[in-house]
Kinemage of the C-alpha trace (Angstrom):
@kinemage 1
@onewidth
@group {chain A} dominant
@subgroup {mainchain}
@vectorlist {calphas} color= white
{ca met a 1} P -11.155 7.063 49.503
{ca thr a 2} L -8.879 4.112 49.444
{ca thr a 3} L -9.910 3.525 45.880
{ca arg a 4} L -7.308 6.093 44.892
{ca arg a 5} L -3.546 5.856 45.126
{ca thr a 6} L -3.176 8.569 47.802
{ca ile a 7} L -5.443 8.279 50.791
{ca leu a 8} L -4.205 11.117 52.917
{ca gly a 9} L -2.357 13.368 50.490
{ca gly a 10} L -4.625 16.270 51.419
{ca ala a 11} L -3.855 15.761 55.081
{ca ala a 12} L -0.283 17.006 54.797
{ca ala a 13} L -1.100 20.444 56.139
{ca ala a 14} L -3.041 19.011 59.042
{ca gly a 15} L -0.228 16.581 59.742
{ca ala a 16} L 2.338 19.382 59.802
{ca leu a 17} L 0.136 21.398 62.118
{ca ala a 18} L -0.230 18.443 64.448
{ca leu a 19} L 3.518 18.030 64.685
{ca ser a 20} L 4.134 21.721 65.307
{ca arg a 21} L 2.094 22.100 68.488
{ca pro a 22} L 2.096 20.201 71.779
{ca leu a 23} L -0.154 17.184 72.043
{ca ile a 24} L -1.706 15.931 75.224
{ca ala a 25} L -0.915 12.404 76.327
{ca gln a 26} L -3.955 10.909 78.051
{ca pro a 27} L -3.498 8.698 81.116
{ca ser a 28} L -4.803 5.658 79.250
{ca arg a 29} L -2.522 6.214 76.290
{ca pro a 30} L 1.193 5.445 75.918
{ca gly a 31} L 2.491 9.039 75.845
{ca leu a 32} L 3.131 11.382 72.930
{ca val a 33} L 5.863 9.387 71.191
{ca gly a 34} L 4.272 6.028 71.923
{ca thr a 35} L 0.889 7.207 70.696
{ca phe a 36} L 2.324 8.498 67.443
{ca glu a 37} L 4.226 5.263 66.849
{ca ala a 38} L 1.167 3.164 67.668
{ca ala a 39} L -1.031 5.173 65.303
{ca glu a 40} L 1.557 4.996 62.532
{ca ala a 41} L 1.845 1.228 62.971
{ca ala a 42} L -1.955 0.982 63.022
{ca phe a 43} L -2.141 2.843 59.722
{ca ile a 44} L 0.261 0.427 58.043
{ca phe a 45} L -1.553 -2.575 59.515
{ca gly a 46} L -4.984 -1.158 58.711
{ca leu a 47} L -4.464 0.266 55.224
{ca pro a 48} L -5.537 -2.948 53.408
{ca ile a 49} L -8.475 -3.373 55.797
{ca val a 50} L -9.846 0.126 55.247
{ca thr a 51} L -9.154 -0.055 51.500
{ca asn a 52} L -11.139 -3.287 51.347
{ca tyr a 53} L -14.014 -1.761 53.329
{ca ala a 54} L -14.216 1.156 50.894
{ca val a 55} L -14.459 -1.181 47.895
{ca met a 56} L -16.980 -3.432 49.657
{ca tyr a 57} L -19.114 -0.410 50.557
{ca gln a 58} L -19.242 0.750 46.948
{ca phe a 59} L -19.738 -2.712 45.427
{ca ala a 60} L -22.086 -4.459 47.870
{ca ile a 61} L -23.673 -1.924 50.239
{ca asp a 62} L -24.302 1.516 48.713
{ca arg a 63} L -26.738 0.998 45.848
{ca asn a 64} L -26.236 4.618 44.795
{ca ser a 65} L -22.439 4.523 44.654
{ca gly a 66} L -22.265 4.283 40.889
{ca gln a 67} L -20.072 1.164 41.371
{ca phe a 68} L -22.666 -1.100 43.044
{ca lys a 69} L -22.603 -4.703 41.772
{ca ala a 70} L -24.841 -6.907 43.923
{ca pro a 71} L -25.811 -7.491 47.583
{ca phe a 72} L -23.951 -10.011 49.727
{ca asn a 73} L -23.987 -13.699 48.766
{ca thr a 74} L -25.233 -12.884 45.278
{ca met a 75} L -23.382 -13.560 42.044
{ca trp a 76} L -22.618 -10.634 39.756
{ca asn a 77} L -21.405 -11.255 36.220
{ca asp a 78} L -20.085 -8.626 33.851
{ca ala a 79} L -20.278 -9.382 30.142
{ca gln a 80} L -17.593 -6.816 29.405
{ca val a 81} L -14.144 -5.859 30.599
{ca phe a 82} L -13.296 -2.876 32.809
{ca thr a 83} L -12.845 0.485 31.059
{ca trp a 84} L -11.821 4.024 32.008
{ca arg a 85} L -15.315 4.496 33.460
{ca asp a 86} L -14.598 1.964 36.249
{ca thr a 87} L -12.961 3.875 39.079
{ca ala a 88} L -13.616 1.934 42.308
{ca ile a 89} L -10.490 -0.242 42.179
{ca pro a 90} L -7.043 1.118 41.314
{ca thr a 91} L -5.090 -0.732 38.616
{ca pro a 92} L -8.129 -2.672 37.334
{ca asn a 93} L -7.716 -5.751 35.154
{ca ser a 94} L -9.232 -5.213 31.714
{ca asp a 95} L -8.478 -8.506 29.959
{ca thr a 96} L -10.686 -10.976 31.827
{ca pro a 97} L -14.395 -10.250 32.281
{ca tyr a 98} L -15.113 -10.288 35.990
{ca ser a 99} L -17.671 -12.078 38.041
{ca met a 100} L -17.745 -11.553 41.780
{ca ser a 101} L -19.633 -12.140 44.962
{ca trp a 102} L -19.119 -10.469 48.316
{ca leu a 103} L -19.727 -12.977 51.087
{ca asp a 104} L -21.352 -12.441 54.484
{ca leu a 105} L -20.243 -15.510 56.454
{ca arg a 106} L -21.692 -14.580 59.834
{ca ala a 107} L -24.888 -16.668 59.750
{ca glu a 108} L -23.580 -19.658 57.769
{ca pro a 109} L -20.966 -20.671 55.183
{ca val a 110} L -21.352 -19.742 51.535
{ca val a 111} L -20.902 -22.269 48.717
{ca ile a 112} L -19.057 -21.282 45.540
{ca ser a 113} L -19.728 -23.479 42.500
{ca val a 114} L -18.145 -23.516 39.059
{ca pro a 115} L -19.114 -25.392 35.868
{ca asp a 116} L -17.005 -27.478 33.533
{ca val a 117} L -14.855 -24.970 31.658
{ca pro a 118} L -13.567 -25.986 28.195
{ca ala a 119} L -9.886 -26.876 28.041
{ca gly a 120} L -7.716 -24.006 26.873
{ca arg a 121} L -9.797 -21.286 28.537
{ca tyr a 122} L -8.133 -20.037 31.698
{ca phe a 123} L -10.370 -19.198 34.636
{ca ser a 124} L -9.796 -18.615 38.302
{ca val a 125} L -11.748 -17.908 41.468
{ca gln a 126} L -9.752 -15.934 44.012
{ca val a 127} L -11.127 -15.931 47.560
{ca cys a 128} L -9.861 -12.819 49.333
{ca asp a 129} L -10.930 -11.924 52.868
{ca gly a 130} L -11.234 -8.641 54.768
{ca asn a 131} L -7.536 -8.706 55.656
{ca thr a 132} L -6.865 -8.928 51.881
{ca tyr a 133} L -5.365 -12.397 52.297
{ca asn a 134} L -5.840 -14.803 49.405
{ca val a 135} L -7.257 -17.662 51.447
{ca gly a 136} L -8.133 -19.990 48.590
{ca tyr a 137} L -8.228 -20.605 44.843
{ca ile a 138} L -10.458 -22.523 42.473
{ca gly a 139} L -9.750 -22.782 38.746
{ca ser a 140} L -7.430 -23.885 35.962
{ca arg a 141} L -4.211 -23.857 37.981
{ca ala a 142} L -5.551 -24.749 41.415
{ca thr a 143} L -8.292 -27.318 40.786
{ca gly a 144} L -8.462 -27.909 37.021
{ca gln a 145} L -11.212 -27.282 34.467
{ca gly a 146} L -13.861 -29.518 36.054
{ca ala a 147} L -17.072 -28.535 37.805
{ca gly a 148} L -17.343 -28.513 41.586
{ca ser a 149} L -18.462 -26.736 44.744
{ca trp a 150} L -16.352 -25.338 47.572
{ca met a 151} L -17.471 -23.937 50.916
{ca val a 152} L -16.138 -20.650 52.333
{ca val a 153} L -16.416 -20.437 56.128
{ca ala a 154} L -15.964 -17.765 58.786
{ca pro a 155} L -13.269 -17.808 61.484
{ca gly a 156} L -13.902 -20.493 64.085
{ca trp a 157} L -16.412 -22.459 62.008
{ca gln a 158} L -16.409 -26.094 63.153
{ca gly a 159} L -19.298 -27.685 61.258
{ca ala a 160} L -19.222 -30.844 59.173
{ca thr a 161} L -18.429 -30.793 55.469
{ca pro a 162} L -21.578 -32.000 53.693
{ca pro a 163} L -21.663 -34.267 50.630
{ca gly a 164} L -21.131 -32.467 47.349
{ca ile a 165} L -18.479 -30.113 48.729
{ca lys a 166} L -14.978 -30.622 47.311
{ca gly a 167} L -13.165 -28.511 49.882
{ca val a 168} L -13.383 -25.901 52.643
{ca ile a 169} L -11.814 -22.440 52.315
{ca arg a 170} L -11.311 -20.657 55.633
{ca ser a 171} L -11.624 -16.885 55.744
{ca thr a 172} L -9.855 -14.998 58.540
{ca thr a 173} L -12.731 -12.475 58.580
{ca gln a 174} L -16.524 -12.518 58.650
{ca phe a 175} L -16.778 -10.914 55.228
{ca ala a 176} L -14.902 -12.013 52.118
{ca leu a 177} L -14.780 -11.475 48.387
{ca thr a 178} L -14.713 -13.994 45.557
{ca ile a 179} L -13.275 -12.707 42.284
{ca phe a 180} L -13.915 -14.802 39.162
{ca arg a 181} L -11.718 -14.179 36.105
{ca thr a 182} L -12.671 -15.795 32.799
{ca gln a 183} L -10.339 -15.535 29.823
{ca leu a 184} L -11.641 -13.618 26.816
{ca met a 185} L -10.043 -14.722 23.546
{ca gly a 186} L -11.220 -11.682 21.561
{ca pro a 187} L -14.221 -9.365 21.008
{ca asp a 188} L -16.228 -12.105 19.274
{ca asp a 189} L -15.609 -14.523 22.147
{ca met a 190} L -17.850 -12.804 24.698
{ca pro a 191} L -20.839 -15.176 24.218
{ca asn a 192} L -18.585 -18.088 25.197
{ca val a 193} L -17.439 -16.218 28.319
{ca val a 194} L -21.063 -15.502 29.210
{ca ala a 195} L -21.880 -19.205 28.906
{ca val a 196} L -19.168 -19.990 31.463
{ca gln a 197} L -20.314 -17.172 33.744
{ca his a 198} L -23.847 -18.594 33.787
{ca gly a 199} L -22.420 -21.654 35.533
{ca tyr a 200} L -20.913 -19.701 38.442
{ca arg a 201} L -22.888 -19.856 41.688
{ca ser a 202} L -22.684 -18.190 45.108
{ca glu a 203} L -25.262 -19.305 47.661
{ca pro a 204} L -25.637 -19.851 51.408
{ca leu a 205} L -25.008 -23.408 52.535
{ca ser a 206} L -28.665 -23.889 53.497
{ca thr a 207} L -29.729 -22.975 49.948
{ca phe a 208} L -27.158 -25.361 48.466
{ca leu a 209} L -28.454 -28.159 50.727
{ca arg a 210} L -32.116 -27.141 50.229
{ca gln a 211} L -32.564 -26.838 53.976
{ca pro a 212} L -34.169 -24.145 56.163
{ca ala a 213} L -31.901 -21.154 56.667
{ca pro a 214} L -30.503 -20.383 60.140
{ca pro a 215} L -31.481 -17.143 61.881
{ca pro a 216} L -30.055 -14.164 59.980
{ca ala a 217} L -27.097 -12.225 61.307
{ca val a 218} L -27.795 -8.885 62.956
{ca glu a 219} L -28.256 -5.839 60.773
{ca ile a 220} L -25.239 -3.579 60.522
{ca arg a 221} L -25.269 0.200 60.349
{ca trp a 222} L -22.590 0.723 57.726
{ca pro a 223} L -20.683 4.018 57.941
{ca arg a 224} L -20.615 5.850 54.629
{ca ile a 225} L -17.156 6.176 53.134
{ca asn a 226} L -15.633 8.231 50.336
{ca asn a 227} L -12.264 9.812 49.547
{ca asp a 228} L -12.684 12.840 51.751
{ca leu a 229} L -14.147 10.971 54.714
{ca ala a 230} L -11.393 8.387 54.648
{ca lys a 231} L -8.771 11.101 54.452
{ca his a 232} L -9.915 12.630 57.725
{ca his a 233} L -11.368 9.612 59.544
{ca phe a 234} L -9.139 6.690 58.589
{ca phe a 235} L -8.904 5.357 62.149
{ca asp a 236} L -12.665 5.501 62.654
{ca tyr a 237} L -13.117 3.212 59.673
{ca leu a 238} L -10.364 0.939 60.938
{ca ala a 239} L -12.013 0.766 64.356
{ca phe a 240} L -15.296 -0.205 62.695
{ca ala a 241} L -13.825 -2.825 60.363
{ca leu a 242} L -11.702 -4.548 63.014
{ca gln a 243} L -14.770 -5.931 64.770
{ca phe a 244} L -15.262 -8.297 61.810
{ca asn a 245} L -11.617 -9.399 61.668
{ca ala a 246} L -10.882 -11.973 64.338
{ca pro a 247} L -7.439 -11.535 65.945
{ca gln a 248} L -4.874 -13.889 64.439
{ca ala a 249} L -2.154 -15.668 66.389
{ca asn a 250} L 0.594 -13.508 64.878
{ca glu a 251} L -1.257 -10.251 65.584
{ca ala a 252} L -0.771 -10.150 69.354
{ca ala a 253} L 1.864 -7.398 69.326
{ca ile a 254} L 0.177 -5.086 66.822
{ca arg a 255} L -3.246 -5.630 68.410
{ca ala a 256} L -1.856 -4.615 71.809
{ca gln a 257} L -0.225 -1.560 70.283
{ca met a 258} L -3.477 -0.532 68.595
{ca ala a 259} L -5.506 -1.154 71.741
{ca ser a 260} L -3.310 1.400 73.538
{ca ile a 261} L -4.835 4.138 71.366
{ca gly a 262} L -8.403 2.818 71.503
{ca leu a 263} L -8.404 0.431 68.538
{ca asp a 264} L -9.520 -2.544 70.586
{ca gly a 265} L -11.342 -4.469 67.848
{ca arg a 266} L -14.810 -3.906 69.300
{ca gly a 267} L -15.845 -1.115 66.961
{ca ala a 268} L -15.797 1.565 69.666
{ca ala a 269} L -15.431 5.189 68.579
{ca leu a 270} L -12.046 6.841 69.006
{ca pro a 271} L -11.456 10.125 70.889
{ca his a 272} L -12.874 13.081 69.006
{ca ser a 273} L -10.967 16.037 70.452
{ca phe a 274} L -9.305 18.407 68.006
{ca leu a 275} L -5.828 17.560 69.235
{ca asp a 276} L -6.503 13.834 69.120
{ca arg a 277} L -7.600 14.171 65.512
{ca leu a 278} L -4.500 16.126 64.546
{ca glu a 279} L -2.313 13.566 66.254
{ca leu a 280} L -3.914 10.714 64.323
{ca leu a 281} L -3.760 12.599 61.030
{ca ala a 282} L -0.065 13.278 61.534
{ca ala a 283} L 0.656 9.609 62.239
{ca ala a 284} L -1.438 8.487 59.267
{ca phe a 285} L 0.339 10.931 56.963
{ca ser a 286} L 3.694 9.626 58.147
{ca gly a 287} L 2.531 6.018 57.754
{ca glu a 288} L 1.369 6.597 54.226
{ca arg a 289} L 4.649 8.224 53.273
{ca lys a 290} L 6.430 5.104 54.516
{ca val a 291} L 4.105 2.837 52.542
{ca glu a 292} L 4.607 4.900 49.379
{ca ala a 293} L 8.375 4.724 49.815
{ca ala a 294} L 8.120 0.959 50.290
{ca val a 295} L 6.013 0.647 47.114
{ca ala a 296} L 8.654 2.570 45.158
{ca ala a 297} L 11.414 0.329 46.518
{ca ala a 298} L 9.497 -2.945 46.333
{ca gly a 299} L 10.491 -5.942 44.336
{ca val a 300} L 13.315 -6.787 41.992
{ca lys a 301} L 14.386 -4.270 39.343
{ca met a 302} L 14.470 -5.698 35.821
{ca asn a 303} L 15.162 -3.436 32.820
{ca gly a 304} L 13.161 -0.606 34.377
{ca trp a 305} L 10.362 -2.898 35.604
{ca asn a 306} L 9.701 -3.824 39.215
{ca val a 307} L 8.592 -7.373 39.934
{ca thr a 308} L 7.274 -7.911 43.451
{ca pro a 309} L 6.386 -11.306 44.925
{ca ile a 310} L 2.856 -11.315 46.375
{ca pro a 311} L 2.733 -13.699 49.335
{ca gly a 312} L -1.057 -13.965 49.181
{ca ser a 313} L -1.878 -16.330 52.029
{ca pro a 314} L -1.834 -15.482 55.765
{ca glu a 315} L 0.947 -18.018 56.259
{ca ala a 316} L 3.082 -16.519 53.503
{ca tyr a 317} L 2.719 -12.948 54.812
{ca asn a 318} L 3.474 -14.213 58.325
{ca gly a 319} L 2.851 -10.883 60.035
{ca asp a 320} L 4.692 -8.692 57.503
{ca trp a 321} L 2.258 -5.774 57.704
{ca met a 322} L 4.311 -3.459 55.491
{ca thr a 323} L 4.397 -5.949 52.618
{ca arg a 324} L 0.652 -6.422 52.951
{ca ala a 325} L 0.176 -2.632 52.828
{ca val a 326} L 2.477 -2.357 49.806
{ca val a 327} L 0.459 -4.962 47.892
{ca ser a 328} L -2.774 -3.165 48.765
{ca lys a 329} L -1.365 0.191 47.721
{ca ala a 330} L 0.114 -1.054 44.452
{ca gly a 331} L -3.070 -2.892 43.426
{ca ile a 332} L -5.494 -4.351 45.931
{ca tyr a 333} L -6.674 -7.943 45.363
{ca gly a 334} L -3.543 -8.883 43.476
{ca asn a 335} L -3.216 -12.592 42.828
{ca ser a 336} L -0.657 -14.657 44.691
{ca thr a 337} L 2.563 -15.027 42.691
{ca glu a 338} L 1.903 -18.623 41.653
{ca glu a 339} L -1.450 -17.573 40.101
{ca ala a 340} L -0.246 -14.391 38.382
{ca thr a 341} L 2.850 -12.206 38.396
{ca tyr a 342} L 2.757 -8.454 37.838
{ca pro a 343} L 5.831 -6.597 36.551
{ca phe a 344} L 5.114 -2.845 36.713
{ca thr a 345} L 6.949 0.287 35.644
{ca arg a 346} L 6.880 4.068 35.436
{ca thr a 347} L 10.223 4.381 33.659
{ca thr a 348} L 12.181 3.434 30.576
{ca ala a 349} L 14.956 0.863 30.778
{ca thr a 350} L 17.379 3.725 31.526
{ca gly a 351} L 15.270 5.172 34.335
{ca glu a 352} L 13.589 8.094 32.543
{ca thr a 353} L 10.030 8.744 33.721
{ca leu a 354} L 7.404 7.656 31.210
{ca asp a 355} L 5.181 10.545 30.110
{ca gly a 356} L 2.837 10.468 27.128
{ca ser a 357} L 2.917 14.251 26.840
{ca lys a 358} L 6.685 14.264 26.386
{ca gly a 359} L 7.582 11.260 24.325
{ca arg a 360} L 6.825 8.117 22.338
{ca tyr a 361} L 8.047 4.694 23.417
{ca thr a 362} L 8.383 1.113 22.260
{ca leu a 363} L 8.377 -2.246 24.043
{ca thr a 364} L 9.841 -5.085 21.978
{ca phe a 365} L 9.606 -8.811 22.674
{ca gly a 366} L 12.373 -10.486 20.707
{ca pro a 367} L 11.915 -13.798 18.867
{ca gly a 368} L 11.184 -16.528 21.390
{ca gln a 369} L 11.042 -13.965 24.212
{ca leu a 370} L 7.302 -13.586 24.780
{ca pro a 371} L 6.296 -13.864 28.452
{ca pro a 372} L 6.452 -17.537 29.560
{ca val a 373} L 2.996 -18.451 30.866
{ca ser a 374} L 0.701 -21.457 31.002
{ca ala a 375} L -2.381 -19.272 30.440
{ca phe a 376} L -1.903 -15.820 28.864
{ca trp a 377} L -0.182 -12.452 29.348
{ca ser a 378} L -1.074 -8.783 28.918
{ca val a 379} L 0.445 -5.294 29.103
{ca thr a 380} L -2.002 -2.681 30.446
{ca met a 381} L -1.789 1.121 30.352
{ca tyr a 382} L -2.765 3.377 33.287
{ca his a 383} L -2.444 7.027 34.155
{ca ser a 384} L 0.310 7.208 36.754
{ca gly a 385} L -1.537 9.810 38.818
{ca asn a 386} L -4.529 7.640 39.710
{ca gln a 387} L -3.653 4.147 38.411
{ca leu a 388} L -6.867 4.050 36.369
{ca leu a 389} L -7.404 3.059 32.745
{ca val a 390} L -6.933 5.753 30.120
{ca gln a 391} L -9.725 6.987 27.848
{ca asn a 392} L -8.628 6.747 24.222
{ca pro a 393} L -10.163 6.898 20.709
{ca ile a 394} L -9.929 3.152 19.996
{ca asp a 395} L -11.068 1.922 23.441
{ca arg a 396} L -7.902 -0.127 23.826
{ca tyr a 397} L -6.490 -0.373 27.328
{ca leu a 398} L -4.051 -3.237 26.874
{ca ile a 399} L -2.340 -5.577 24.480
{ca asn a 400} L -2.445 -9.271 25.338
{ca ser a 401} L -1.405 -12.589 23.883
{ca pro a 402} L -4.770 -13.394 22.215
{ca met a 403} L -4.247 -10.221 20.117
{ca leu a 404} L -0.913 -11.414 18.673
{ca ala a 405} L -2.497 -12.995 15.598
{ca gly a 406} L -3.662 -9.592 14.415
{ca met a 407} L -0.465 -7.695 15.200
{ca arg a 408} L 2.393 -6.713 12.940
{ca arg a 409} L 5.523 -8.840 13.430
{ca asn a 410} L 9.101 -7.663 13.128
{ca pro a 411} L 11.308 -9.225 10.406
{ca asp a 412} L 12.980 -11.442 13.018
{ca gly a 413} L 9.622 -12.726 14.306
{ca gly a 414} L 9.514 -10.533 17.395
{ca val a 415} L 6.766 -8.023 18.133
{ca thr a 416} L 6.963 -4.328 19.075
{ca leu a 417} L 4.328 -2.412 21.033
{ca his a 418} L 4.061 1.301 20.209
{ca ile a 419} L 3.309 3.315 23.344
{ca gln a 420} L 2.145 6.890 22.667
{ca lys a 421} L -0.839 9.192 23.027
{ca asp a 422} L -1.294 9.853 19.290
{ca asp a 423} L -2.434 7.346 16.663
{ca pro a 424} L 0.711 6.016 14.934
{ca gly a 425} L -1.130 5.444 11.677
{ca glu a 426} L -2.798 2.503 9.980
{ca ala a 427} L 0.372 0.461 9.521
{ca leu a 428} L 1.167 0.396 13.259
{ca arg a 429} L -2.304 0.778 14.773
{ca ala a 430} L -2.663 -2.923 15.581
{ca asn a 431} L 0.456 -2.601 17.775
{ca trp a 432} L -0.581 0.692 19.394
{ca leu a 433} L -1.032 0.857 23.161
{ca pro a 434} L -2.643 4.292 23.710
{ca ala a 435} L -1.000 6.369 26.455
{ca pro a 436} L -2.289 9.288 28.530
{ca asp a 437} L -1.338 12.884 27.838
{ca gly a 438} L 0.703 12.764 31.021
{ca pro a 439} L 2.574 10.362 33.313
{ca ile a 440} L 2.380 6.652 32.499
{ca tyr a 441} L 2.062 3.572 34.715
{ca met a 442} L 2.198 0.165 33.037
{ca val a 443} L 1.503 -3.297 34.405
{ca met a 444} L 2.340 -6.628 32.795
{ca arg a 445} L 0.146 -9.536 33.884
{ca leu a 446} L 1.464 -13.069 33.553
{ca tyr a 447} L -1.329 -15.520 34.317
{ca trp a 448} L -0.213 -18.900 35.612
{ca pro a 449} L 3.497 -18.170 35.097
{ca arg a 450} L 5.526 -21.180 34.048
{ca thr a 451} L 7.969 -22.625 36.529
{ca glu a 452} L 10.151 -24.472 33.999
{ca ala a 453} L 12.974 -22.534 32.306
{ca pro a 454} L 12.906 -20.002 30.842
{ca ser a 455} L 10.711 -18.531 33.584
{ca leu a 456} L 10.298 -15.326 35.543
{ca leu a 457} L 10.168 -17.502 38.659
{ca pro a 458} L 11.666 -17.526 41.168
{ca ile a 459} L 11.507 -13.737 40.963
{ca gly a 460} L 15.020 -12.373 40.711
{ca arg a 461} L 16.526 -15.718 39.782
{ca gly a 462} L 14.509 -16.829 36.755
{ca ala a 463} L 16.014 -16.880 33.270
{ca trp a 464} L 13.358 -14.630 31.669
{ca gln a 465} L 13.046 -10.891 32.293
{ca pro a 466} L 10.586 -8.336 30.892
{ca pro a 467} L 12.254 -6.245 28.175
{ca gly a 468} L 12.864 -2.572 28.849
{ca ile a 469} L 10.817 0.288 27.392
{ca val a 470} L 12.719 2.527 24.959
{ca lys a 471} L 12.050 6.189 24.168
{ca ile a 472} L 12.024 6.998 20.451
{ca gly a 473} L 12.080 10.164 18.309
């Protein structure tokens, strides 16, 4: 479903059919034009919410999904990085082994604990709620390398902060996700990452305090979701998910607009008539086209790369539903800009579409021009069609700064990445970033970007820019 780049691409025919025949405006609805506009706006508002539900369903609910990690409020650690076999999340990060815990905050808060992490090893804990807001951070940049415990609470929670808790992180929804990223220095470094991961904890507050647990929250009948179901029933999933997302102060207008077509936030089913379905499909198709156009136009253009600020927090988004949808579409659970910045591209510096079946390319960082970061950087390869990692003979999905020591340097001290589908030979293999036999999508990750010059920040005004990709041969 939403774990792919196009949610409703197969709905184009249905959307065209819906627009070509008369639709019936019901007395309780705002009329044909108003209904279409409300549904289109609801799609843009709800895209991150439904995308998040699809990932949560695969990771924390459906044990047979093939992507299941662990039940709610349970820590999951992965002693490896993501590969081409991991398909639940588009544009996955493959240079920091993940740990994660999906949180059910309905019965009580959940406590997230981290150990002392050795200096020089970047780590972060991103707390992302069901609206895909980054509501809090723990880690190298945000809180330092020291051990501590933080409490994540549901909307409206008013309890006391007990001893031993360093801070309270407030989710805007009843379910949330914590994503732990631990820097891997190289293949032989995994045991050290595992040692850090063993210190991560996710536990209900009562367990942390060694007190009796409160009554459990009610059982939920989770609707099954996959690509095809989401394509045809997007608004049903949105109606279901909204019941766990408390209305925010800046949502009054969009909530009223959605309520006019039955999306009232109580989880009630939407109308099921054939014409109603066609009407919703048409609006969703139109909404997705607008989001895709916004993704293509997003950010600041730099030498063929796009660099888009990610607001992250509810306050920073401030009701900009299209920007929130764009971030979700481009790569859900992206870090806020101050934690990581993500230049991305599908073209050369001159605007030619990157395609591994049609050409070979290079990306050169000149002397003194490596990405300016306080932690580390990487350049990751994806297939442009699905934004997933690319299977290749050397199991290399990225090149990052810890790999520099083993790479070939240019005579001037710079470094060139060779981007192509075929092995360039032994002399250049250390600098080879394997490409798909087809369209290319590349993402640069700058963890903890520096703010002092030269810097990429502020985006569009910083002194450093990512170098352009050049076609060769």
